[in-house]
C-alpha positions in Angstrom: 9.8 -1.4 10.9 9.3 2.0 9.5 6.3 4.3 10.3 5.2 6.6 7.4 2.3 9.0 7.2 1.1 7.3 4.1 1.5 3.7 5.0 1.3 2.9 8.7 4.1 0.6 9.9 5.9 -1.3 7.1 8.0 -4.5 7.6 9.7 -5.5 4.3 10.8 -9.0 3.6 14.4 -8.4 2.7 16.7 -10.9 0.9 20.4 -10.0 1.4 21.3 -11.7 -1.9 19.5 -8.9 -3.9 21.9 -6.2 -2.5 18.8 -4.0 -2.2 17.0 -3.3 1.1 13.8 -2.8 -1.0 14.1 -6.2 -2.7 12.7 -9.5 -1.7 13.8 -10.7 -5.1 15.6 -8.7 -7.8 12.2 -7.5 -9.2 9.7 -7.9 -6.4 9.3 -6.4 -2.9 7.0 -8.1 -0.4 6.1 -6.9 3.1 3.5 -6.3 5.7 1.6 -3.1 6.5 0.4 -2.7 10.1 -2.4 -0.1 10.1 -3.5 1.1 13.6 -7.2 1.2 14.5 -8.8 4.2 12.8 -5.6 5.2 11.0 -6.0 6.9 7.6 -2.8 6.9 5.5 -2.1 9.9 3.2 -2.7 9.6 -0.6 0.2 9.1 -3.0 1.0 7.5 -6.3 4.0 5.7 -7.8 5.0 3.9 -11.0 5.1 0.5 -9.4 2.1 -1.7 -9.2 1.0 -3.8 -6.3 -1.3 -6.5 -4.9 -2.6 -6.5 -1.3 -3.8 -9.5 0.6 -5.8 -8.6 3.7 -4.3 -10.8 6.5 -6.3 -9.2 9.3 -8.9 -6.5 9.8 -11.3 -4.4 7.7 -11.1 -1.1 6.1 -10.9 0.5 2.7 -8.6 1.9 0.0 -9.4 4.9 -2.1 -8.0 4.5 -5.6 -8.3 7.6 -7.8 -11.3 8.7 -5.8 -13.0 5.3 -5.8 -13.6 3.8 -2.4 -13.0 0.0 -2.3 -13.9 -1.7 1.0 -11.9 -4.8 2.1 -11.9 -7.4 4.9 -9.8 -10.3 6.0 -9.1 -12.7 3.1 -9.7 -10.1 0.3 -7.2 -9.3 -2.4 -6.9 -5.8 -4.0 -4.9 -5.0 -7.1 -3.3 -1.6 -7.2 -2.6 -0.1 -10.6 0.6 1.9 -11.2 0.4 5.7 -11.1 -2.9 5.8 -9.3 -3.5 7.9 -6.2 -4.3 5.6 -3.3 -4.6 5.7 0.5 -5.4 2.9 3.0 -7.8 3.2 5.9 -8.4 1.0 8.8 -12.1 1.3 9.5 -12.0 -0.6 12.8 -11.8 1.7 15.8 -10.4 -1.1 18.1 -8.3 -3.6 16.0 -5.3 -3.2 13.8 -5.4 -4.2 10.1 -2.6 -6.1 8.5 -2.0 -6.1 4.8 0.5 -8.3 2.9 1.7 -6.2 -0.1 3.7 -7.4 -3.1 5.1 -4.7 -5.4 7.3 -4.5 -8.5 9.3 -1.7 -6.9 12.7 -3.2 -7.5 11.9 -3.7 -11.2 11.0 0.0 -11.5 14.2 1.0 -9.7 16.2 -1.3 -12.0 14.6 0.2 -15.1 15.2 3.7 -13.7 11.5 4.6 -14.0 10.6 4.9 -10.4 8.5 8.0 -9.7 6.5 8.9 -6.6 4.1 11.8 -5.9 2.2 12.9 -2.8 -1.5 14.0 -3.1 -1.8 17.7 -2.5 -3.9 18.1 0.7 -3.1 14.6 1.9 -6.5 12.9 1.3 -8.6 12.3 -1.8 -12.3 13.1 -2.0 -14.4 10.0 -2.6 -16.3 10.3 -5.9 -17.5 6.7 -6.2 -18.1 3.7 -3.9 -17.2 0.4 -5.6 -19.6 -2.4 -4.5 
């Protein structure tokens, strides 16, 4: 497990046959994010796309200034090169997200880029119903 200011605790599903610690398959990385109660990850963007499935909890993700609320059982698509940050809105219970990303594909194509949001957190400009 790895704790990061922008992601909570991450446990990646690693397949040794890929030869890549960030590869569940040669083109896909899957793993779980454990977000502590009330935790607010810092905003960042990257060239890889992702899909989150909410295994447990409730919270929201801000994507390019748009606040998208989620709860257990929801699915959220994350477009590439969009600033985003995940927030656990529950003050008492952790949130668990299953994430699937095309990170190894971007690495293989040598087009992996990442950028942190200056100031850490985005302002919310719209709430998506």
